[in-house]
N, C-alpha and C positions, 0 to 999 in steps of 0.2 A: 761809702762802704767798701768799694773796690780798693781804695788806698789803704784802709785798715787791714783788709785781708792780705794785701801784698806785704804789709809790714810783718804780719805773722809768718807768712811763708819765707820772707827774707831772713827773719830771725832764725827759723828752723835751719835754713841753709847755712847760716853762719855758725850755729852751735853744733850741728850734726854732720851735714854733708862735707864740710871742710875737713872733718876728721876721718871720713871714710874714703880712702885713697883709690879704691878700685871697685868696679861693679861686679858683684857676685849674686846671681839670682838665687832666690829661695826655692828649694825643691818642694813643690806642693803635690803631695801624693794623695791618693784616694783615702788612705788611712788618716792623713792629716785632716782632710775635709770632714770625714765622719767624726773624728775626735773633736774638731773645732765646733761642730754643730752642737755638741753637748754643753758648750758654754753659752748657748744662745737661747735662753728661755723666752717664751712668749713672742712678741713682735720685736724682732731685732735683726741686725745684719752685722757681718764682720768682714775684715779685710786684713791683708798683710802689706805693710809699707816697707820698701827698700830705702834706707836712710841715705844711700849714696845719691839718689836723684829724686826721692820722694814719689817714685812711681808705685802704682798699686800692682803687686805681684799676683794677688788673688782677691776677688770680691765675691761674697756669697750671693746666690741668686735672689735672696730676700731683699737685697738693696732696692729692687724695683718697686717695692712698696713705699719707699721713702724719697726716691729721686726719679724725676721724669726723664731719664735718659736710658739708652740701651746699655746693657752690661759692658759691652766692648768699648763704649765711648766714655764711661765714667772715669774721671780723674780725681785726685785728692782735692783739688781746688773746688770741684763741684760739690763735694761733701762739706767742705768748709763754708761754701756759700749758702748752705741751708741754715746756718746759725742766724737767729733773728738779729736785726741790726742793733737793737738796744743791748745786746749781750756780747757784741764783738770785743769791746774793751775788756770785759771780764774774761773771755776766752783767751785773749792775748796775755793777760796777766797770769792766768793759769798755766799757759804754755811756758812762760818764763820761769815760774816756780818749779814746774816739772823738769825743765832742762837744767836748772840750777841744782836740783836734787840729784839727778843722774850724773851730771858732768862735773860738778864741783864739790858736792857733799859726800856722796858714796865713794867707798873704796872700789877700785875697778872690779875686784872679784865679787862684789856684792850687787852689782848692777843687774845681773840676770835674775836676782831673787825677789824683785819688787814689781808690783803692778800699781798703777795710779788710777784714781777714780774721781769723777766729778759729775755734776748735773748741769744741764743747760737746756735752752728751748730752741727748737728748730721749726722751719716751715717746710712741709713736705711738698712733693710735686704737684699736689692739688691745692696748695695754699693753706693747708690746715696746720695749726700750731700743735706741736707735740713736745712733751717733757721727756728728755732723754737722759739716760745714765751712760756715761762714757767710761770704758775700762780699757787699759792697754798695758802690755808687758813685753819685754824683749824676748824674741825667739832665738836670737844669736847676738853675741857681744864680741867685739874685736879685742885684741890684746891690750889696746890702750884704754879699754873700758867704755868705748862708744858703742851704743846699740846699733846693730847693723840691719836687722830685720825686726819689725815690731808688729805684734798681733793687736788689733784694735776691735773692740766690740761695742756696738751702740744698741742700747735697749730702750724701747718705748715704755716709759713708766707713767704715762698719762693717767692710767687707771688708779695710781696711788695718789694720795693727797700730799703731793710733794711740790716744792718750788726749787728753782735753782738758787744756789748759795755762792758766796764769794770765798769758797774754800775748796781744797783738793786733799785727797787722802792718799797715802802710800802704804800699801798692805804687803807685809812680808809673806811670801807664798809658802814658806816652810817653817812657820812658827816663831821666827825671829821678831825683833822689835818693829812695830808698825808706827806710823805717824798719821794721826787722824785729824780731819777737818782743819787743815793748815790754812791760815789766813793768807790771802794773796795780795793784799793791798800794797805791799812794798815791792812786789814782783821778784822776790827772791826767797829762798828757803833759809830760815833762821832757827837753828836748833836751840839757841838760848831762849828764844821766845816760847818755843814749844814746851820746854821743860816747865815753864811757869804757868802756861795757860791751856794746854791741850791734853786731852786724855782720851783713852778708848772707852766709849760709852758702855761697851759690853762688860767692863770690869766693875762698874759701880751701879748698873741697873739690875734689879732683881729679876728673877724669872717671870714673876707676875707683871712687873713693869714692862719688860720686853713684850710680853703677850699683849698688854694694853696698847703699846706703841704700834704693834703690828695691826691691831684692830682699828686704831685711828688711821693708819695708812690706807685701809680699805674704805675709808670714808664713813665709818660708823660713828654715830653720836654717843654721848655718855650713856644715855638711856638704853640704846641698842647694845652697847658693850656690857652694861650691867645685866641686861637680860640674858645675853650670851654666856656670861661667866657666872651667873647666879649670884651677883653682888648688887648692892644698892647703888643708885646713880651718885649719891653723895660720896661713896667710897671711890668710885671711878674718878670723880672730879678731884678728890683729894690726892689720888695717885697721880693724876695729870699735873696738878700743881707741884707736887714733889719732884716729878720727872723733869719738868721745865726748870725748876730751881737747880737740880743736880747738873743738868746739861748746859745751863746758861742760855737756853733758847727762849725767845719771847713769845712764840706761838707754836701751834701744833704742826703747821706745814713746814716750818723751819726745823722743828724737831725730827719729823719724818725724813726730811732731806738729809740731815746729818747722820741719822741712824742708818739710812740707806747706804751712804758712802763710807760708813764705818763697818758695814757688814753685819750690823745688829739685826736688820731685816733684809729679806731677799726681794729682788724685783718681782719674782714669781711670774707665772703666765698670765697673760691678759685674757680674761674670759670673753668669749664671743658667742 
């Protein structure tokens, strides 16, 4: 596992750090901390990475719920090491697709406008497995188009009926074109494949279908959803069949994961 983790960090160094020629710290103000906390629903933590050396410029206090180290000691490598061993290869491929998207596909003036999202599983400091939603976007971009400081948000979505998938999504933050559930198997971003195979689920799911997907994400059965929406269980099952057909998903957990990373449903707060 250590070898695989080093391969990921070495790749990041090659793609990003080599393009950032000087160290410039990110100015973390109290206003930024308060603003950033608005992006952290439920059980989550966030941090700012300087791409010059991959040092953490800031880490939210809530990280202590996920990693058994003091706030001052935590390094990016510690966060990477929380990924369960069977998903290291998937995370490595996701990181390659993400870097290819930002450094090879986008025009340099577009880099700042996108966030990336994917799901994975982690082991917290107590050895408990958690399902996580990772989201990240550049806070500053150099003239050559390389992200310099990146905001990363990790949200525990274990309360949702979601599984990690071999996809990553790129969401335009200002209403431009987004790229949803991009396959990572080739380790690169291929826009030609996207045009033929990938779509935004929100454009072809009806309001009722989105409502049903959200109910499935909460772990409700067809009978429970039918009772909640005052519909018959048969109607709910028919909706489910149609939704799976539309989205190309094979089961409900895959459906929920892809809708989560497409922004169709929200992580929401974890009820305690």
